[in-house]
N, C-alpha and C positions, 0 to 999 in steps of 0.2 A: 804771633798767634800760631803760625805754621809750625815753629820750633816746639811750641807747647803741644800741638795736635800730635807732632812725631814722637814726642817723649811720652804722651799718653798712650799711643799706639804701642810702642816698645813695652812700657810697663804693663799694660793690660794684656798684651799677647803672652809675655812671660808669665804673668800671674794666672791667665787662664790655663795655659799649658800645664802649669804645676798642679792643678787639680783637674784638668780636662780628662774626658773619657775617650775623646778623639781630638786629633790635631793634624794638621797637613800644611804644606806649603807647595805651591805649584809655580813653575816658571813657564810664562805663557807669552805669545805673541800679542796677546791683547788683555785687556782688563774685563772682571766679571761684574755684571749688574743683575739684580733680580729682574730688572725690565731689559729684555734682550736688545731693544732698540738703542738703549744707552750704553751698550758695551763699548769699551774704548778699543781702538785699533793699535794703540801704542803698547810696547813690551811692558809687562808687569810681573811682579811676584804677587800671588794670591795666598793669602795666610788665613786659616780657619782653625777654631778650636772650639770646644764645648762639651757640655755633659751629654749624656745619652738622651736620645730622643724617645727611648722605651718608657721613660718616666713621666708621670703627670706633669711636672714642672722641669723645665730645661732652660739652660742659658747658653747662648752661642755668640761667637765672635766672629767678624769678617772684617778684613781690610786688604785693599789693593795698594801695593807700593810700586811707584814708578821705577823702572830699572835704570833709567838715565841718571837720577839723582837720589833715590831712596825716599822721596816725599811721598807720603800717603796720598791717594786720590780720594779715599774714604775710609771711615772708620765707623763700624756699626756693631753695637751691642744689643742682642735680642734676647728677651725673656718671653718663654712661650709656656702656655698652660693647655693640657689635652682636656677638652671639654667632652669629647665622646671618645670612648676606647674600647669600641667593639670591633667587628670586622670593618666596619666604616669608622674612620678616625677624623677627628676635627681638632685642630689646634688654633689657639689665638695667641697673637704675639704683639708685644710692645718694644718698639725700638728706643732704648734709652741708654746713650744718646746716638744721634746718627749725624756724622760730620761728613761733608763733601768739599774737596779742595779743587777748584776749577784750574784750567790750564793757565790762567793768569794769576793763580795762587789766591783767588777769594775763598774765604772760608764760610760756607753756608751750613747751616745746622737745621735739622729736621726734627719733627715728632711724628712718628709713624707707627701704624698697626697693620697687621696682617691677619688673614685667615688661611689655613692650609686644610684641605680635605683629601682624603685618599681612600680608594676602595679597590682591594685586589679581586679580580676577576678569574685568576688562576694563579698557579705558582710563579709564572714568568711574566704576567701582564698586570700592571696596576693603573687604574684610571685615577685621575686627580683635577684639583682646581686649586688657584691660588689668587687671592685678592689682597691688594696692598694699597693703603691710603696713605699719602704724604702731604704734609702741611709745613710750609717753611716756618721758622722761628725768627730768623733774622732778615728775611726777605719774602717777597710776595710770591707764593707758591702753593697750590692747591690741586692734587692730582688723585686720579683713581685708576688702578691697573688691574685687570683681570686676564688670566690665562686659564686655559683648559688644556690638560696634558694627559700623555700616555706614556708609561715607563714599561719597557720590554727588556727583559735579561735573558740572554742566550749564552750560557757557559761563562766565558769571560768577557763577553760583550754586554753592553747595556746601551739602550738607545732611550733618550727622551725627547719626545715630539711635543711642540707647543703651538698653539694657535692664541694669539694675544691681542688685546686692544687697551689703548691708553688715551684717556680723554684730554690729551695736549696735542693740539694740531692734527686732530682725527688720526691719530697713530694706531695702525694695526699691521700684523705681519705673522709670520710663521718662523719657527726656530727648531732647530735640531742639534743636540748635544750627544756624542759618541764617546764612550770611554772603553778602553781595553785593559784589563788586569794583567800585568806582567808577573807581579808577584803580590804578597801580602803588603809590601811597601810601596811598589811603584805601579804606576798606571799612565797610559797615554790617553789624552783628551783631544777632542775636536769639537769645535762650536761653530755653527753658522746660523745667520738669520737673514731672511728676506723681509725687508720692511715694505710691504706692498703699497702703503700709502705714499712713500716718497721714492719708490723704486730703487732704494739702496740696498746694497748687500754687503755684510760684514762677516768675517770668519776669522777664527784663531785656532791654533793648535798649542799643546802644552804638554809638560810632564809633571806629574803629581807624585809627591812623596808623603806617605803617611808616617808621622812621628810615633 
């Protein structure tokens, strides 16, 4: 099953990049997760690709590959549709499919949906919200995640600040993502989250390359 997921990851990544309007790969000291508390502390390559989010309908790919052995930690394909396309923007998404491979190489599959809302209050500041519902297909899992966020862009620097809550183990916390644009191709990234409910702190740094 793991080999099949690995082959699917490579095939889908190549096919997505072939028609994608954006694609990137990041070498990071940790792995990415839409839920900051679930970010891995182990080194990963983080690959993304997709069509432009400026269109009503868009498609996106995300996969985290473990540096130690190249085995993916997850593979997510998202189809999103923009319900509101004014100054206030609202997108709804369906994850088809979503795979997660645990540290003991158990393959879990999810059926998930998300809602993304954004509203620019100025040229450099955008307020937003993100809701994600996940339900396990081959295991018992049902969760709801909500984050309120602010994005600030100052020159080559961008800051994404989140306050989030997850209805598993009463999880809640704060997260900060910083990015510094070195060029059109390269940027430096740093991520940190304080999981207030468990008093745990996680951080990662990475280098991102836009293909």
